[in-house]
N, C-alpha and C positions, 0 to 999 in steps of 0.2 A: 504494500500500500504506500503510494507516494503522497507525502504530506506537504502542504503548502501553508505558508503564513501569508494571508492575503486580506483584502478589504471586502466586506460584505455591505452592500449599500442599503441604507434605510432613509428615513426622512420623507418629506413631501416632495411633490413635483417642484422642480427648480430650487429646492432647498436640501441639498444632499447632506447626509450624515453617515459616516462609515463606522462599522465595527471592525476591529482588527481581530481576525479569527484564525484558528488552526483548522484546516479542512482537508479532506481527501481531494486530490487533484481532479478526480472525476466528478465530484459533486458540483451542482450549479453554484453560480456566484452568490446568490442570496439564499441558497438552500441549506442543507444540513451541514453542520460544522461540529467539531469535536470540543473546542473550548474557545471562549472569548478572552482575549488577553489585553484588549485596549480599545480605544476609540480615536477617531479622527474627524474633526469638524473643519472642512475647508473654507467655511464662511467667516471664520475668525481671522484676525490679523496674523501675519506670519510670526510675529513675536509674542503672541498671546500664550500664556502658560498652559491653558487647557485646550489648545488646538490639537495636540497629540498627547493622549494619555495612554501610557503603556506600562504593563507590569514587566519590569526588566528580568526578574528572576524566572518567571514563566517563559518568557521569550528565550532566555539563555538555555533553559532546560529543553525546550522544543528544538532549538538549533542543534544541541548536542545529540538529540534523538534522530537528527537527519532531516528536519523540516526545511524546505527551501523557501526563502522569502521572494515575493514578487518584486519588481523594480521599485515601485512606490514604497513598499514596506522596507525594502533594503535601504532606501534613503533615510527613513526614520531610525532604523537600527544603526546605521552609520553615524547619524547625528548623536546618538546616545553612546556611541563607542562600543557597541556589541559586536559589530562585524566591520570588516574593511571592504568598502564597495569600490570596485574599479570604475573610474569615470569613463563613460563611453566616448569614443572618439569618432564621431560621424562628421568628418570634415566637409563632406559634400552637402550636408543639410543646410548650412548657412549660406551657401552660394545661390545666387539668383538662377532662374531657369535659362534655357537657351534663348528664348524670345526676349526676355528682359535684358540679357547681355547684349543682344543685337541692338535693341533700342538704346541702350546706354552708350554703345560705341557710335551710333548714328548721332546722338545728342552731343557727344564729345566732339565729333567731327564738325558738326554745325557750329558749335561754340567756338572752335578754333578758327573756322572760316570767318565767322562774324567778328572775331577779335582781330584778325589780320586785315579784313576789308576796311574798317574805319581808319586804320593807320595809313593805308595807301591813298585814301580819298581825302585826307585832311590836308588843308593848304600848308605850305611851308611857312614857318615862323620867320619874320624878317629881322 
């Protein structure tokens, strides 16, 4: 049985509230879970004390038993110092798409041409 430490969504529409749970990887996101070890409220400010509430001893025990955290939960555990999360390096994600790059080069060429044109047309200073 593959165990996951993951988020189970609760709360109303447009008002998410998550429980941090230990669940079988095959069970549904909001379905059956083994144990609740904390909560996450994304609507609170990032520096709010009760944005992420997590029982560290239970999390540590489940990690030792082989439970794998999801990406979001791994961020929480890394912030608490329970695990060391590798920072993903997706260097392509920040780059603009092909069409946007073409438009940017066209804009740069037009700007360079516009900057050069007034200098040629300006009368000579006496």
